[in-house]
C-alpha positions as CSV (number, residue, x, y, z in Angstrom):
1,X,0.1,0.0,0.0
2,X,1.4,3.5,-0.6
3,X,2.0,5.4,2.4
4,X,1.3,9.2,2.4
5,X,3.5,11.7,3.9
6,X,2.4,14.8,5.2
7,X,4.5,18.0,4.7
8,X,3.4,19.7,7.7
9,X,3.2,19.2,11.6
10,X,-0.2,19.6,13.1
11,X,-1.3,22.7,14.6
12,X,-0.7,21.5,17.8
13,X,2.4,20.6,17.0
14,X,3.4,24.2,15.6
15,X,1.5,25.8,18.6
16,X,3.8,23.4,21.3
17,X,6.8,25.4,19.0
18,X,4.7,28.6,19.1
19,X,4.5,28.3,22.8
20,X,8.0,27.9,23.8
21,X,8.8,30.9,21.6
22,X,6.3,33.5,23.2
23,X,7.3,32.4,26.7
24,X,11.3,33.1,26.0
25,X,12.2,29.3,26.4
26,X,14.5,29.9,23.0
27,X,16.7,26.4,23.3
28,X,13.4,24.3,24.1
29,X,11.5,26.0,21.3
30,X,14.8,25.5,18.5
31,X,14.9,21.7,20.3
32,X,11.3,21.4,19.2
33,X,11.3,22.9,15.6
34,X,14.8,20.8,14.5
35,X,13.1,17.5,16.0
36,X,9.7,18.7,13.8
37,X,11.9,19.3,10.7
38,X,13.2,15.7,10.8
39,X,10.1,14.3,11.1
40,X,8.5,17.2,8.2
41,X,11.8,18.2,6.4
42,X,9.1,20.0,3.9
43,X,7.5,22.2,6.5
44,X,8.0,25.5,5.1
45,X,6.4,26.8,8.8
46,X,8.7,25.2,11.0
47,X,11.6,26.5,8.6
48,X,10.1,30.3,9.2
49,X,9.9,29.7,13.0
50,X,13.0,27.7,13.3
51,X,14.4,31.3,11.6
52,X,12.7,33.4,14.1
53,X,14.1,31.6,17.3
54,X,17.9,31.8,15.3
55,X,17.1,35.7,15.2
56,X,15.9,36.1,18.7
57,X,18.9,34.3,19.7
58,X,21.4,36.3,17.8
59,X,22.5,33.8,15.4
60,X,21.4,35.7,12.3
61,X,23.0,33.7,9.2
62,X,21.3,31.0,10.8
63,X,18.3,32.5,11.1
64,X,18.4,33.5,7.4
65,X,19.3,29.9,6.1
66,X,16.3,28.8,7.8
67,X,14.0,31.7,5.8
68,X,15.8,30.6,2.3
69,X,14.9,27.0,3.3
70,X,11.1,28.2,3.8
71,X,11.2,29.8,0.9
72,X,12.5,27.3,-1.6
73,X,9.5,25.3,-0.3
74,X,7.1,27.9,-0.8
75,X,8.3,30.5,-3.1
76,X,5.2,33.0,-2.4
77,X,6.0,32.8,1.4
78,X,5.8,36.6,2.3
79,X,6.4,36.0,5.8
80,X,9.8,34.7,5.6
81,X,10.7,37.4,2.9
82,X,9.5,39.8,5.7
83,X,11.7,38.3,8.3
84,X,15.4,38.2,6.5
85,X,14.5,41.6,6.0
86,X,14.2,41.7,9.5
87,X,17.6,39.8,10.4
88,X,19.4,41.8,7.5
89,X,18.3,45.2,8.9
90,X,19.6,44.5,12.6
91,X,22.9,43.3,10.8
92,X,23.1,46.9,9.0
93,X,22.8,45.2,5.5
94,X,19.7,48.1,4.7
95,X,20.0,47.9,1.3
96,X,19.3,44.1,0.8
97,X,16.5,44.1,3.8
98,X,14.9,46.8,2.0
99,X,14.4,44.5,-1.1
100,X,13.8,41.6,1.2
101,X,10.5,43.6,2.6
102,X,9.6,44.9,-1.1
103,X,10.0,41.2,-1.9
104,X,7.5,40.7,0.6
105,X,4.8,43.2,-0.2
106,X,5.3,42.1,-3.6
107,X,3.7,39.2,-3.1
108,X,1.1,40.4,-0.3
109,X,0.8,44.1,-0.7
110,X,-1.7,44.7,2.1
111,X,1.2,43.1,4.7
112,X,1.2,45.8,7.3
113,X,4.1,44.4,9.2
114,X,6.2,44.6,6.3
115,X,4.7,48.0,5.2
116,X,6.4,49.1,9.0
117,X,9.5,47.5,8.6
118,X,10.0,48.7,5.5
119,X,9.2,51.8,6.5
120,X,12.3,51.4,9.3
121,X,14.8,50.7,7.5
122,X,14.0,53.1,4.8
123,X,14.1,55.6,7.9
124,X,17.5,54.2,9.0
125,X,18.9,54.7,4.8
126,X,18.3,58.5,5.6
127,X,14.9,58.1,3.2
128,X,12.5,60.3,5.5
129,X,9.7,61.0,3.8
130,X,9.5,57.5,1.7
131,X,9.6,56.1,5.8
132,X,6.7,58.0,6.4
133,X,4.8,56.9,3.8
134,X,5.1,53.0,4.4
135,X,4.1,53.9,8.1
136,X,0.7,55.7,7.0
137,X,0.0,52.9,4.5
138,X,0.2,50.6,7.5
139,X,-2.0,52.2,9.8
140,X,-4.6,52.4,6.3
141,X,-4.7,48.2,6.5
142,X,-4.5,48.0,10.3
143,X,-5.8,51.0,12.2
144,X,-5.1,49.7,15.6
145,X,-1.2,48.9,15.0
146,X,0.6,51.0,17.7
147,X,3.9,50.7,16.5
148,X,3.6,52.1,13.0
149,X,1.8,54.9,15.0
150,X,5.2,55.2,16.9
151,X,7.4,55.2,13.9
152,X,5.2,58.1,12.4
153,X,5.9,59.6,15.6
154,X,9.2,59.2,15.2
155,X,9.7,60.3,11.3
156,X,7.5,63.1,12.1
157,X,9.7,64.0,15.4
158,X,12.9,64.0,13.3
159,X,11.4,66.4,10.9
160,X,10.7,68.8,13.7
161,X,6.8,68.2,13.3
162,X,6.6,67.9,17.1
163,X,2.6,68.3,17.3
164,X,1.8,65.5,14.5
165,X,4.4,63.6,16.4
166,X,2.7,63.8,19.8
167,X,-0.6,62.9,18.0
168,X,0.7,59.6,16.7
169,X,2.7,58.6,20.2
170,X,-1.0,59.5,21.9
171,X,-2.7,57.3,19.5
172,X,0.1,54.7,20.3
173,X,-0.3,54.8,24.1
174,X,-4.0,54.6,23.5
175,X,-3.3,51.1,21.7
176,X,-0.6,50.0,24.3
177,X,-0.6,52.3,27.6
178,X,2.3,50.3,28.5
179,X,4.6,51.4,25.2
180,X,7.5,52.6,27.1
181,X,9.0,53.9,24.0
182,X,6.3,56.1,22.9
183,X,6.1,57.6,26.4
184,X,9.6,58.3,26.7
185,X,9.8,60.0,22.9
186,X,6.5,62.0,23.9
187,X,8.8,63.1,26.7
188,X,11.3,64.5,24.8
189,X,8.9,66.5,22.6
190,X,7.5,67.6,26.1
191,X,11.4,68.6,27.1
192,X,12.2,70.3,23.4
193,X,8.9,72.7,24.2
194,X,10.4,73.1,27.3
195,X,7.5,71.8,29.9
196,X,9.6,69.9,32.2
197,X,6.6,69.0,34.3
198,X,5.3,66.9,31.3
199,X,8.3,65.9,30.3
200,X,9.4,64.5,33.3
201,X,5.8,63.0,34.0
202,X,6.3,61.0,30.3
203,X,9.7,59.7,31.6
204,X,8.4,58.1,34.8
205,X,5.6,56.7,33.0
206,X,8.7,55.1,30.8
207,X,10.6,54.0,34.3
208,X,7.2,52.4,35.2
209,X,7.3,50.2,32.2
210,X,10.8,49.9,31.6
211,X,12.9,50.1,34.8
212,X,15.8,49.6,33.2
213,X,15.4,52.3,31.1
214,X,18.8,54.1,31.5
215,X,17.9,56.9,29.2
216,X,14.4,57.9,30.7
217,X,16.5,57.8,34.2
218,X,19.7,59.7,32.7
219,X,17.1,62.9,31.5
220,X,14.9,62.6,34.8
221,X,18.5,63.5,36.7
222,X,19.1,66.7,33.7
223,X,15.5,67.9,34.8
224,X,15.8,67.7,38.5
225,X,19.6,69.0,38.9
226,X,21.1,65.6,39.7
227,X,24.6,66.0,38.0
228,X,26.2,62.7,37.3
229,X,29.6,61.9,36.6
230,X,28.3,60.3,33.0
231,X,25.3,58.9,31.7
232,X,24.3,55.2,32.0
233,X,25.8,52.7,29.7
234,X,24.2,52.4,26.2
235,X,22.6,55.9,26.4
236,X,24.9,57.6,24.0
237,X,24.8,54.3,21.5
238,X,21.5,54.3,21.3
239,X,21.1,58.1,21.1
240,X,23.4,58.2,17.7
241,X,22.4,54.6,16.5
242,X,19.3,56.1,16.1
243,X,20.0,59.7,14.8
244,X,22.9,58.4,12.1
245,X,20.8,58.1,9.1
246,X,19.8,61.7,9.7
247,X,23.0,63.2,11.6
248,X,24.2,65.4,9.4
249,X,21.6,66.8,7.7
250,X,20.3,67.9,10.8
251,X,23.2,68.8,12.6
252,X,25.1,70.8,9.4
253,X,22.2,71.8,7.5
254,X,19.6,72.6,10.4
255,X,21.8,73.6,13.2
256,X,24.6,75.4,11.6
257,X,27.4,73.0,13.2
258,X,30.6,74.5,12.9
259,X,32.9,72.9,15.7
260,X,34.7,71.0,12.9
261,X,35.8,73.8,11.0
262,X,36.9,76.1,14.2
263,X,38.9,73.2,15.9
264,X,40.6,72.7,12.1
265,X,41.4,76.3,11.8
266,X,43.1,76.2,15.8
267,X,44.7,73.2,14.8
268,X,46.3,74.6,11.6
269,X,47.2,78.1,13.4
270,X,49.4,76.3,16.1
271,X,50.9,73.5,13.6
272,X,54.4,74.7,12.5
273,X,54.4,71.5,10.1
274,X,52.6,71.2,6.7
275,X,51.1,67.7,8.1
276,X,50.1,66.8,11.5
277,X,51.3,63.1,11.6
278,X,49.3,60.5,13.2
279,X,45.4,61.8,14.3
280,X,42.9,60.1,16.3
281,X,39.4,61.0,16.0
282,X,37.6,60.3,19.1
283,X,34.2,60.1,19.0
284,X,34.6,60.4,15.3
285,X,30.6,59.5,14.5
286,X,29.8,60.4,10.5
287,X,33.2,61.8,10.3
288,X,32.4,65.5,9.9
289,X,36.5,66.3,11.5
290,X,38.2,64.2,9.3
291,X,36.8,65.9,6.3
292,X,37.9,69.2,7.4
293,X,41.2,67.2,8.3
294,X,41.5,64.6,6.6
295,X,43.9,65.9,3.9
296,X,46.4,67.3,6.6
297,X,47.0,64.0,8.6
298,X,49.4,61.7,7.6
299,X,47.1,59.2,9.2
300,X,43.6,59.2,10.7
301,X,41.9,57.0,12.7
302,X,38.5,57.0,13.9
303,X,36.9,55.4,17.3
304,X,33.0,55.5,17.8
305,X,30.8,53.3,19.9
306,X,28.0,53.9,17.8
307,X,28.1,51.4,14.1
308,X,25.4,53.2,11.9
309,X,27.8,56.3,12.9
310,X,31.0,54.5,11.7
311,X,28.9,53.2,8.7
312,X,28.5,56.4,7.5
313,X,31.9,57.7,8.2
314,X,33.3,55.1,5.8
315,X,31.4,56.0,3.1
316,X,33.4,59.2,3.2
317,X,37.0,56.9,2.8
318,X,39.1,59.5,4.5
319,X,39.8,57.2,7.6
320,X,43.0,55.1,7.2
321,X,41.3,53.3,10.3
322,X,37.9,52.7,11.8
323,X,37.4,51.1,15.3
324,X,34.4,50.4,17.2
325,X,34.9,50.9,20.6
326,X,33.2,52.5,23.9
327,X,36.7,55.6,24.2
328,X,37.5,54.6,27.6
329,X,37.9,50.5,26.9
330,X,40.0,51.7,23.6
331,X,42.2,54.1,25.0
332,X,42.7,51.3,28.2
333,X,43.5,48.6,25.7
334,X,44.7,50.1,22.1
335,X,48.4,50.9,21.4
336,X,48.4,54.7,21.4
337,X,51.0,56.3,19.5
338,X,49.1,59.5,18.2
339,X,50.6,63.1,17.3
340,X,46.8,64.2,18.0
341,X,43.5,63.2,19.8
342,X,40.7,65.5,18.9
343,X,37.3,65.1,19.8
344,X,34.7,67.4,18.3
345,X,31.5,67.8,21.0
346,X,32.6,64.3,21.9
347,X,32.6,65.5,26.1
348,X,29.3,66.8,26.1
349,X,28.0,63.5,26.7
350,X,30.7,62.2,29.2
351,X,30.8,64.4,32.3
352,X,33.8,63.6,34.3
353,X,36.8,63.7,31.8
354,X,39.6,63.1,34.3
355,X,40.3,59.1,33.3
356,X,40.0,59.7,29.3
357,X,42.9,62.7,30.0
358,X,44.9,60.4,32.2
359,X,44.5,57.5,29.4
360,X,46.1,59.8,26.7
361,X,48.5,61.6,28.9
362,X,50.4,58.4,29.9
363,X,49.4,55.6,27.6
364,X,50.5,57.9,24.2
365,X,53.6,56.5,23.4
366,X,54.7,60.1,22.9
367,X,54.0,63.6,23.2
368,X,51.3,65.2,21.7
369,X,48.2,67.3,21.5
370,X,44.6,67.0,22.9
371,X,42.3,69.1,21.0
372,X,38.4,69.2,21.7
373,X,35.1,71.2,22.4
374,X,33.1,71.2,25.0
375,X,29.6,73.4,25.6
376,X,31.0,76.1,28.1
377,X,29.4,77.1,31.3
378,X,30.3,80.1,33.9
379,X,29.2,77.4,36.6
380,X,32.3,75.5,38.3
381,X,33.3,72.2,37.3
382,X,30.8,70.7,35.1
383,X,27.2,70.1,35.1
384,X,24.4,68.2,33.3
385,X,22.3,70.5,31.7
386,X,18.5,69.9,30.6
387,X,19.5,68.9,27.3
388,X,21.0,65.5,28.9
389,X,24.7,67.1,27.9
390,X,27.3,68.1,30.1
391,X,28.6,71.6,30.0
392,X,32.5,72.1,31.3
393,X,33.7,75.3,32.7
394,X,37.0,76.3,31.8
395,X,38.2,76.2,35.6
396,X,37.5,72.4,35.5
397,X,39.6,71.9,32.2
398,X,42.4,73.9,34.4
399,X,42.0,71.7,37.3
400,X,42.6,68.5,34.9
401,X,45.7,70.2,33.3
402,X,47.0,71.2,36.5
403,X,46.5,67.1,37.7
404,X,48.1,65.6,34.9
405,X,51.0,68.1,33.9
406,X,49.0,69.1,30.4
407,X,49.2,73.2,28.9
408,X,46.7,74.9,27.8
409,X,47.9,76.6,23.8
410,X,44.4,77.4,23.4
411,X,41.3,78.1,24.9
412,X,38.3,80.6,23.1
413,X,34.6,80.3,23.1
414,X,32.0,80.4,20.2
415,X,28.8,80.0,19.4
416,X,29.2,76.3,17.6
417,X,25.4,75.7,16.5
418,X,22.0,76.7,17.1
419,X,19.7,74.9,19.7
420,X,16.3,76.0,19.5
421,X,15.8,79.7,19.6
422,X,18.9,80.3,20.6
423,X,22.8,79.5,20.0
424,X,25.4,77.0,22.3
425,X,28.4,78.7,23.5
426,X,31.4,76.5,23.1
427,X,34.6,76.2,24.9
428,X,37.6,75.3,22.2
429,X,40.7,73.8,23.6
430,X,43.9,72.9,22.4
431,X,46.0,71.2,25.0
432,X,49.9,69.7,25.0
433,X,51.5,67.2,27.2
């Protein structure tokens, strides 16, 4: 008698995997999925859930392999294309991710999740208007989609359309009152509008639903006058990971950012040589100071804790080497033999600078120069401002120089960029050691 084999497990068998996956018991879910694939090797949906489990375990190569196996079995599997896009985007492969989402939408045009995810990838890629359109399409299909409201709010906030952004965050919170990120970004808007009480309320709501939110805790400290030595771990990295795609357009185009040019002029004025030797750009970001200074360097190295920012810097093709590091970790562990250390608007995200100054002074293989900017304050020491950034006084920098034997060769103050209805006063320094 001919034996008929089932190509797919029963719904109950599939649900068992899904239940473990949804509970976060990923190893157990993976074990069951692999067992089912031995029994049902032509099950596209088991390959797909196996991919999702591997993605949750951050095994993205294995995840993509599983999704591709699902597509071999079922070429019109829109969800598998969507899931490939998610893994590719997390790995920083934005263009392939965008193409994968578009493939999912070719198969299933009214796929709200794929439209939302495509919008996120386009936003990461700096395509703000197209991202916004995709979030709107997702909401036309699924009007109660909290994440799409949140992402549309984010796109509008990036355009400084704060009232419209606020409306969308509130819509997200109507649907999902425990949406911590929506509470947080609503707080940021209130902060930008100078509504301190409402900002603090939203930030406290963030902590109520996400107690480990260092970002919210940091800004509450800033708004309540509690100056800390440094922001919480991950705060600055998340901040710049988010802004990488739109960073230069916003900072240079809208805020008239001048620090890279001004620091380069100071360096050139105090240099006796046509070339500056080996230069380390601390917190290089997208490479704005490298663009100004690169032609004067024998070697230009950049270090930053944001991978998306480094990806943007790499496109400029001006750095001999780029490193993905926390600054203190880099200065503590790498071989240092630089003529110049440059930090353009980096120390505004640190606070206490003693350890960084000490590492540069005593770990570098030769005498050199440290050139940097601060947000200037006439208050003593350093101060955590309402913006969540730190200001530093000349007296504080003087005290570090006395402790560590630096010599100040240049100090001046200047307006370095716009902010809201005013300008930021910066301190510009060149130290020798």
